[in-house]
FIBABA-481828 format. One record per residue: residue number from 1; residue in three letters; x, y, z of N, C-alpha, C in turn. Coordinates in pm, 1 decimal, padded with zeros to 6 digits. Last residue first. Layout:
<ronus>
<ronu pos="NUM" code="ALA" n_X="X" n_Y="Y" n_Z="Z" ca_X="X" ca_Y="Y" ca_Z="Z" c_X="X" c_Y="Y" c_Z="Z"/>
...
</ronus>
This chain:
<ronus>
<ronu pos="76" code="SER" n_X="01669.6" n_Y="00163.4" n_Z="00419.6" ca_X="01678.0" ca_Y="00223.8" ca_Z="00553.6" c_X="01602.8" c_Y="00352.6" c_Z="00560.3"/>
<ronu pos="75" code="THR" n_X="01626.0" n_Y="00076.0" n_Z="00163.4" ca_X="01646.1" ca_Y="-00025.8" ca_Z="00267.2" c_X="01662.3" c_Y="00032.5" c_Z="00406.3"/>
<ronu pos="74" code="ARG" n_X="01421.3" n_Y="00144.2" n_Z="-00116.6" ca_X="01500.3" ca_Y="00196.1" ca_Z="-00003.6" c_X="01508.8" c_Y="00092.4" c_Z="00107.5"/>
<ronu pos="73" code="LEU" n_X="01247.3" n_Y="00065.9" n_Z="-00313.2" ca_X="01371.0" ca_Y="-00010.2" ca_Z="-00297.9" c_X="01455.8" c_Y="00033.9" c_Z="-00178.7"/>
<ronu pos="72" code="VAL" n_X="01048.6" n_Y="00257.0" n_Z="-00297.8" ca_X="01012.9" ca_Y="00116.9" ca_Z="-00277.2" c_X="01137.7" c_Y="00035.2" c_Z="-00247.0"/>
<ronu pos="71" code="GLU" n_X="01194.6" n_Y="00483.8" n_Z="-00366.0" ca_X="01135.2" ca_Y="00472.9" ca_Z="-00232.0" c_X="01098.6" c_Y="00330.1" c_Z="-00200.1"/>
<ronu pos="70" code="ALA" n_X="01258.8" n_Y="00421.8" n_Z="-00631.2" ca_X="01366.1" ca_Y="00438.4" ca_Z="-00533.1" c_X="01311.9" c_Y="00428.8" c_Z="-00390.8"/>
<ronu pos="69" code="GLU" n_X="01015.4" n_Y="00435.6" n_Z="-00758.4" ca_X="01075.7" ca_Y="00303.8" ca_Z="-00740.9" c_X="01187.2" c_Y="00310.5" c_Z="-00636.5"/>
<ronu pos="68" code="SER" n_X="00803.5" n_Y="00676.3" n_Z="-00587.8" ca_X="00905.2" ca_Y="00636.1" ca_Z="-00685.4" c_X="00955.2" c_Y="00494.9" c_Z="-00656.7"/>
<ronu pos="67" code="VAL" n_X="00445.9" n_Y="00673.3" n_Z="-00541.8" ca_X="00583.8" ca_Y="00686.3" ca_Z="-00494.1" c_X="00679.8" c_Y="00637.7" c_Z="-00602.0"/>
<ronu pos="66" code="VAL" n_X="00124.5" n_Y="00797.0" n_Z="-00493.0" ca_X="00220.5" ca_Y="00748.3" ca_Z="-00591.9" c_X="00360.6" c_Y="00775.2" c_Z="-00537.1"/>
<ronu pos="65" code="VAL" n_X="-00081.1" n_Y="00690.0" n_Z="-00232.2" ca_X="00008.9" ca_Y="00795.6" ca_Z="-00278.9" c_X="00104.9" c_Y="00732.4" c_Z="-00379.3"/>
<ronu pos="64" code="PRO" n_X="-00427.1" n_Y="00601.3" n_Z="-00192.3" ca_X="-00286.0" ca_Y="00568.2" ca_Z="-00210.9" c_X="-00209.0" c_Y="00688.3" c_Z="-00263.8"/>
<ronu pos="63" code="ALA" n_X="-00645.2" n_Y="00743.1" n_Z="00056.7" ca_X="-00610.3" ca_Y="00716.8" ca_Z="-00082.6" c_X="-00462.2" c_Y="00681.9" c_Z="-00093.4"/>
<ronu pos="62" code="GLY" n_X="-00733.9" n_Y="00578.8" n_Z="00366.8" ca_X="-00697.6" ca_Y="00690.6" ca_Z="00280.9" c_X="-00658.7" c_Y="00645.9" c_Z="00141.8"/>
<ronu pos="61" code="ILE" n_X="-00813.1" n_Y="00434.7" n_Z="00588.3" ca_X="-00687.7" ca_Y="00399.1" ca_Z="00520.8" c_X="-00642.4" c_Y="00514.4" c_Z="00432.2"/>
<ronu pos="60" code="GLY" n_X="-01056.6" n_Y="00524.7" n_Z="00675.1" ca_X="-00946.4" ca_Y="00525.7" ca_Z="00769.8" c_X="-00812.3" c_Y="00489.7" c_Z="00708.5"/>
<ronu pos="59" code="ALA" n_X="-01253.5" n_Y="00303.3" n_Z="00482.6" ca_X="-01242.6" ca_Y="00429.2" ca_Z="00556.1" c_X="-01129.6" c_Y="00418.1" c_Z="00657.8"/>
<ronu pos="58" code="PRO" n_X="-01071.8" n_Y="00088.3" n_Z="00249.9" ca_X="-01173.7" ca_Y="00116.7" ca_Z="00350.9" c_X="-01150.9" c_Y="00253.0" c_Z="00417.6"/>
<ronu pos="57" code="ALA" n_X="-00989.9" n_Y="00171.6" n_Z="-00090.5" ca_X="-00947.9" ca_Y="00131.7" ca_Z="00044.7" c_X="-01060.3" c_Y="00164.9" c_Z="00142.7"/>
<ronu pos="56" code="ALA" n_X="-01120.7" n_Y="00049.2" n_Z="-00396.2" ca_X="-01116.0" ca_Y="00154.9" ca_Z="-00294.7" c_X="-01075.2" c_Y="00097.8" c_Z="-00158.7"/>
<ronu pos="55" code="HIS" n_X="-01141.0" n_Y="-00095.2" n_Z="-00628.1" ca_X="-01024.7" ca_Y="-00118.1" ca_Z="-00542.5" c_X="-01011.4" c_Y="-00012.5" c_Z="-00432.8"/>
<ronu pos="54" code="MET" n_X="-01355.0" n_Y="00001.8" n_Z="-00761.1" ca_X="-01363.4" ca_Y="-00137.7" ca_Z="-00717.4" c_X="-01249.4" c_Y="-00171.1" c_Z="-00620.0"/>
<ronu pos="53" code="ARG" n_X="-01266.9" n_Y="00243.6" n_Z="-00847.7" ca_X="-01359.2" ca_Y="00241.1" ca_Z="-00733.0" c_X="-01372.6" c_Y="00100.3" c_Z="-00677.1"/>
<ronu pos="52" code="SER" n_X="-00917.8" n_Y="00166.9" n_Z="-00920.1" ca_X="-01053.9" ca_Y="00205.5" ca_Z="-00957.7" c_X="-01141.1" c_Y="00206.5" c_Z="-00832.0"/>
<ronu pos="51" code="PRO" n_X="-00583.3" n_Y="00283.3" n_Z="-00904.4" ca_X="-00692.2" ca_Y="00204.0" ca_Z="-00848.4" c_X="-00827.3" c_Y="00257.2" c_Z="-00893.9"/>
<ronu pos="50" code="PRO" n_X="-00403.9" n_Y="00318.2" n_Z="-01219.1" ca_X="-00448.8" ca_Y="00368.5" ca_Z="-01089.3" c_X="-00563.4" c_Y="00282.2" c_Z="-01035.5"/>
<ronu pos="49" code="ALA" n_X="-00216.8" n_Y="00038.5" n_Z="-01353.8" ca_X="-00314.9" ca_Y="00145.9" ca_Z="-01366.1" c_X="-00352.9" c_Y="00196.3" c_Z="-01227.3"/>
<ronu pos="48" code="ASP" n_X="-00033.8" n_Y="-00152.8" n_Z="-01290.4" ca_X="-00026.1" ca_Y="-00096.0" ca_Z="-01424.4" c_X="-00118.2" c_Y="00023.7" c_Z="-01441.9"/>
<ronu pos="47" code="ALA" n_X="00137.0" n_Y="-00153.6" n_Z="-00972.8" ca_X="00019.7" ca_Y="-00175.0" ca_Z="-01057.0" c_X="00038.9" c_Y="-00105.2" c_Z="-01191.2"/>
<ronu pos="46" code="ALA" n_X="00259.5" n_Y="-00242.2" n_Z="-00661.2" ca_X="00296.3" ca_Y="-00215.0" ca_Z="-00800.5" c_X="00175.2" c_Y="-00247.9" c_Z="-00886.6"/>
<ronu pos="45" code="VAL" n_X="00238.0" n_Y="-00108.8" n_Z="-00338.9" ca_X="00172.7" ca_Y="-00190.2" ca_Z="-00441.0" c_X="00223.2" c_Y="-00146.3" c_Z="-00578.3"/>
<ronu pos="44" code="PHE" n_X="00330.5" n_Y="-00109.3" n_Z="-00004.9" ca_X="00364.2" ca_Y="-00062.6" ca_Z="-00138.8" c_X="00308.6" c_Y="-00162.4" c_Z="-00240.6"/>
<ronu pos="43" code="ILE" n_X="00217.8" n_Y="-00001.9" n_Z="00294.8" ca_X="00207.2" ca_Y="-00113.5" ca_Z="00202.1" c_X="00228.8" c_Y="-00058.0" c_Z="00061.9"/>
<ronu pos="42" code="HIS" n_X="00318.6" n_Y="00084.6" n_Z="00614.8" ca_X="00311.3" ca_Y="00128.2" ca_Z="00475.3" c_X="00314.2" c_Y="00004.9" c_Z="00385.6"/>
<ronu pos="41" code="THR" n_X="00190.1" n_Y="00148.3" n_Z="00927.6" ca_X="00237.8" ca_Y="00043.2" ca_Z="00838.0" c_X="00214.4" c_Y="00089.8" c_Z="00695.6"/>
<ronu pos="40" code="GLN" n_X="00289.9" n_Y="00347.4" n_Z="01206.6" ca_X="00212.2" ca_Y="00327.5" ca_Z="01084.4" c_X="00273.1" c_Y="00212.1" c_Z="01006.2"/>
<ronu pos="39" code="ASN" n_X="00460.1" n_Y="00430.6" n_Z="01411.2" ca_X="00327.7" ca_Y="00379.2" ca_Z="01445.1" c_X="00233.7" c_Y="00372.5" c_Z="01324.5"/>
<ronu pos="38" code="ALA" n_X="00701.6" n_Y="00485.1" n_Z="01264.8" ca_X="00624.5" ca_Y="00592.1" ca_Z="01330.5" c_X="00479.7" c_Y="00551.7" c_Z="01359.5"/>
<ronu pos="37" code="THR" n_X="00675.8" n_Y="00211.4" n_Z="01036.6" ca_X="00750.7" ca_Y="00324.5" ca_Z="01090.2" c_X="00654.2" c_Y="00419.0" c_Z="01158.5"/>
<ronu pos="36" code="THR" n_X="00698.4" n_Y="-00084.2" n_Z="00856.2" ca_X="00636.2" ca_Y="-00017.6" ca_Z="00969.8" c_X="00730.5" c_Y="00090.9" c_Z="01020.4"/>
<ronu pos="35" code="ASP" n_X="00627.8" n_Y="-00203.7" n_Z="00524.2" ca_X="00718.0" ca_Y="-00142.1" ca_Z="00621.9" c_X="00637.4" c_Y="-00088.0" c_Z="00739.2"/>
<ronu pos="34" code="VAL" n_X="00617.9" n_Y="-00419.6" n_Z="00258.4" ca_X="00541.9" ca_Y="-00375.6" ca_Z="00374.9" c_X="00643.7" c_Y="-00327.8" c_Z="00477.8"/>
<ronu pos="33" code="ARG" n_X="00608.4" n_Y="-00458.1" n_Z="-00097.4" ca_X="00681.6" ca_Y="-00425.6" ca_Z="00025.2" c_X="00584.1" c_Y="-00383.9" c_Z="00134.0"/>
<ronu pos="32" code="VAL" n_X="00444.7" n_Y="-00533.5" n_Z="-00303.9" ca_X="00587.8" ca_Y="-00557.3" ca_Z="-00319.2" c_X="00669.0" c_Y="-00527.7" c_Z="-00194.0"/>
<ronu pos="31" code="ILE" n_X="00148.1" n_Y="-00657.1" n_Z="-00414.4" ca_X="00210.8" ca_Y="-00599.1" ca_Z="-00296.0" c_X="00358.4" c_Y="-00635.7" c_Z="-00300.7"/>
<ronu pos="30" code="LEU" n_X="00020.9" n_Y="-00584.5" n_Z="-00726.8" ca_X="00106.8" ca_Y="-00677.3" ca_Z="-00654.2" c_X="00169.0" c_Y="-00604.7" c_Z="-00534.7"/>
<ronu pos="29" code="GLY" n_X="-00305.2" n_Y="-00438.1" n_Z="-00716.6" ca_X="-00184.3" ca_Y="-00478.1" ca_Z="-00788.5" c_X="-00107.6" c_Y="-00578.4" c_Z="-00705.1"/>
<ronu pos="28" code="HIS" n_X="-00553.1" n_Y="-00437.9" n_Z="-00591.3" ca_X="-00524.0" ca_Y="-00335.2" ca_Z="-00691.2" c_X="-00403.3" c_Y="-00373.0" c_Z="-00775.9"/>
<ronu pos="27" code="SER" n_X="-00616.1" n_Y="-00594.9" n_Z="-00380.1" ca_X="-00613.7" ca_Y="-00660.3" ca_Z="-00511.3" c_X="-00587.2" c_Y="-00561.0" c_Z="-00624.0"/>
<ronu pos="26" code="ALA" n_X="-00624.1" n_Y="-00424.2" n_Z="-00166.8" ca_X="-00514.1" ca_Y="-00520.8" ca_Z="-00171.3" c_X="-00505.4" c_Y="-00590.2" c_Z="-00307.2"/>
<ronu pos="25" code="ALA" n_X="-00862.2" n_Y="-00288.9" n_Z="-00179.8" ca_X="-00743.7" ca_Y="-00221.5" ca_Z="-00233.5" c_X="-00625.7" c_Y="-00316.7" c_Z="-00244.5"/>
<ronu pos="24" code="PRO" n_X="-01050.9" n_Y="-00440.4" n_Z="-00041.3" ca_X="-01043.9" ca_Y="-00452.4" ca_Z="-00186.7" c_X="-00920.3" c_Y="-00386.5" c_Z="-00248.0"/>
<ronu pos="23" code="GLY" n_X="-00848.1" n_Y="-00438.8" n_Z="00252.4" ca_X="-00972.2" ca_Y="-00480.6" ca_Z="00188.6" c_X="-00955.2" c_Y="-00492.9" c_Z="00037.9"/>
<ronu pos="22" code="LEU" n_X="-00643.5" n_Y="-00360.2" n_Z="00414.2" ca_X="-00662.5" ca_Y="-00287.3" ca_Z="00288.4" c_X="-00793.2" c_Y="-00323.8" c_Z="00219.4"/>
<ronu pos="21" code="MET" n_X="-00639.5" n_Y="-00546.1" n_Z="00617.5" ca_X="-00695.4" ca_Y="-00414.0" ca_Z="00646.6" c_X="-00718.8" c_Y="-00332.3" c_Z="00520.2"/>
<ronu pos="20" code="THR" n_X="-00500.2" n_Y="-00752.8" n_Z="00493.5" ca_X="-00641.9" ca_Y="-00770.2" ca_Z="00523.9" c_X="-00708.9" c_Y="-00635.6" c_Z="00549.4"/>
<ronu pos="19" code="ARG" n_X="-00244.5" n_Y="-00640.7" n_Z="00491.0" ca_X="-00312.1" ca_Y="-00673.0" ca_Z="00363.9" c_X="-00461.6" c_Y="-00687.0" c_Z="00385.8"/>
<ronu pos="18" code="ALA" n_X="-00196.8" n_Y="-00629.4" n_Z="00765.9" ca_X="-00201.6" ca_Y="-00505.9" ca_Z="00688.1" c_X="-00274.4" c_Y="-00529.5" c_Z="00556.5"/>
<ronu pos="17" code="ALA" n_X="-00189.5" n_Y="-00902.3" n_Z="00825.4" ca_X="-00292.1" ca_Y="-00818.4" ca_Z="00887.1" c_X="-00308.3" c_Y="-00688.2" c_Z="00809.5"/>
<ronu pos="16" code="GLU" n_X="00038.4" n_Y="-00976.8" n_Z="00680.3" ca_X="-00092.9" ca_Y="-01034.1" ca_Z="00645.3" c_X="-00206.7" c_Y="-00951.4" c_Z="00703.8"/>
<ronu pos="15" code="PRO" n_X="00247.6" n_Y="-00818.0" n_Z="00806.7" ca_X="00211.8" ca_Y="-00805.1" ca_Z="00665.1" c_X="00073.5" c_Y="-00860.4" c_Z="00630.0"/>
<ronu pos="14" code="GLU" n_X="00140.2" n_Y="-00674.0" n_Z="01120.1" ca_X="00207.8" ca_Y="-00781.7" ca_Z="01047.9" c_X="00164.4" c_Y="-00772.0" c_Z="00901.3"/>
<ronu pos="13" code="GLN" n_X="00155.1" n_Y="-00328.2" n_Z="01200.8" ca_X="00078.9" ca_Y="-00446.3" ca_Z="01160.0" c_X="00172.0" c_Y="-00549.5" c_Z="01097.6"/>
<ronu pos="12" code="HIS" n_X="00141.7" n_Y="-00060.9" n_Z="01404.2" ca_X="00237.5" ca_Y="-00159.6" ca_Z="01352.9" c_X="00162.1" c_Y="-00288.5" c_Z="01326.4"/>
<ronu pos="11" code="GLY" n_X="-00092.5" n_Y="00202.1" n_Z="01302.3" ca_X="-00031.6" ca_Y="00104.0" ca_Z="01391.4" c_X="00070.4" c_Y="00015.7" c_Z="01322.8"/>
<ronu pos="10" code="PRO" n_X="-00298.6" n_Y="00245.4" n_Z="01008.6" ca_X="-00252.4" ca_Y="00285.8" ca_Z="01141.5" c_X="-00191.8" c_Y="00170.1" c_Z="01220.2"/>
<ronu pos="9" code="VAL" n_X="-00165.9" n_Y="00226.0" n_Z="00676.9" ca_X="-00264.1" ca_Y="00181.3" ca_Z="00775.7" c_X="-00209.8" c_Y="00216.4" c_Z="00914.8"/>
<ronu pos="8" code="THR" n_X="-00123.2" n_Y="00355.6" n_Z="00359.3" ca_X="-00080.5" ca_Y="00364.0" ca_Z="00497.9" c_X="-00194.6" c_Y="00321.7" c_Z="00588.9"/>
<ronu pos="7" code="TYR" n_X="00003.8" n_Y="00269.7" n_Z="00039.6" ca_X="-00111.8" ca_Y="00279.7" ca_Z="00128.2" c_X="-00058.9" c_Y="00282.9" c_Z="00270.5"/>
<ronu pos="6" code="ARG" n_X="00162.4" n_Y="00379.3" n_Z="-00241.2" ca_X="00182.3" ca_Y="00350.3" ca_Z="-00099.5" c_X="00050.9" c_Y="00375.0" c_Z="-00025.4"/>
<ronu pos="5" code="TYR" n_X="00238.5" n_Y="00252.0" n_Z="-00564.6" ca_X="00145.9" ca_Y="00322.5" ca_Z="-00476.4" c_X="00175.2" c_Y="00282.5" c_Z="-00332.6"/>
<ronu pos="4" code="TYR" n_X="00406.5" n_Y="00270.6" n_Z="-00870.7" ca_X="00407.5" ca_Y="00223.7" ca_Z="-00732.6" c_X="00319.4" c_Y="00313.7" c_Z="-00647.4"/>
<ronu pos="3" code="THR" n_X="00356.7" n_Y="00147.3" n_Z="-01198.7" ca_X="00351.2" ca_Y="00259.8" ca_Z="-01105.8" c_X="00343.3" c_Y="00202.7" c_Z="-00965.8"/>
<ronu pos="2" code="GLN" n_X="00479.8" n_Y="00026.5" n_Z="-01503.6" ca_X="00455.5" ca_Y="-00001.8" ca_Z="-01362.5" c_X="00458.6" c_Y="00127.9" c_Z="-01280.6"/>
<ronu pos="1" code="MET" n_X="00326.2" n_Y="00069.6" n_Z="-01813.5" ca_X="00436.4" ca_Y="00102.8" ca_Z="-01726.5" c_X="00394.0" c_Y="00083.6" c_Z="-01580.8"/>
</ronus>
């Protein structure tokens, strides 16, 4: 079953820059959305399993938060 995770990086980042900032965590699953709000960039990833240590985000990014499909699909 598909689970959605939200990673948050500081500042307003272009999608490619945000993906690069995620480091190994970017390969955790399929990036399905990138949003910027409140001086943060949120990267939503769809994956079949929780991230492993191999997919750990760099320091300063923090652990991913599980979010609902409705949050991923939200348009405003």
